[in-house]
N, C-alpha and C positions, 0 to 999 in steps of 0.2 A: 191121042184124046184127054186131056187133063185130070188130073186125080179132083175126087170133090170130097166134102166132107157134110158127113149125115149130123142130125139133130141130138145124136145122139152125143156129140161132143161137147165136152163139161168146159173147155176153155181155160186145161193145167198151162197151156204154152208151150205142150213139149216138144208139137212140130214145129213150129216157126224157127228157131236155131239149124233143124236139121235141113232146113230148104236152099242150098247153095246160090239159088237168082230173087231169096226173098221176095217169091208169088207168094208168101202166106203173112197171114193181117187177123189182128181182131177185128171185127164185125160187132152189130151188137148185141144179138146170144153165143157165138158163136168163131170160134176162128172162119176165114175166111179161102181161098186160095181163087186165087187169078189167073185165070182158064189161057191169057194171051201169054203173063207171064210163064207159069208151070213148064216144066222143062221133061213129065212123064218119069221121075228117076225113082219114084218109091218110099225116100226116105223115109219120109212123112207118115208114111203107113205104117214104117216099120217102126217108128216109133209111140207112136200112138197108143197109153193105154186103157184107152176106153176101143178101139177099132174100130173106128167112126170115121175112116177115110179109107178111100176106094179108087178106082179106074172110073173114072165117067166115062 
């Protein structure tokens, strides 16, 4: 199951460069994770300073 980014996201961008498959992109209000591309590695969750990322 892919990781998801909650509304707690502050759009700092810390997660995007950590994703080895480039599944994270900047959305309208927050960063988003492409569920079809996500490989469930968890690197984004570890890098998020606002704890806005969790396993979906």
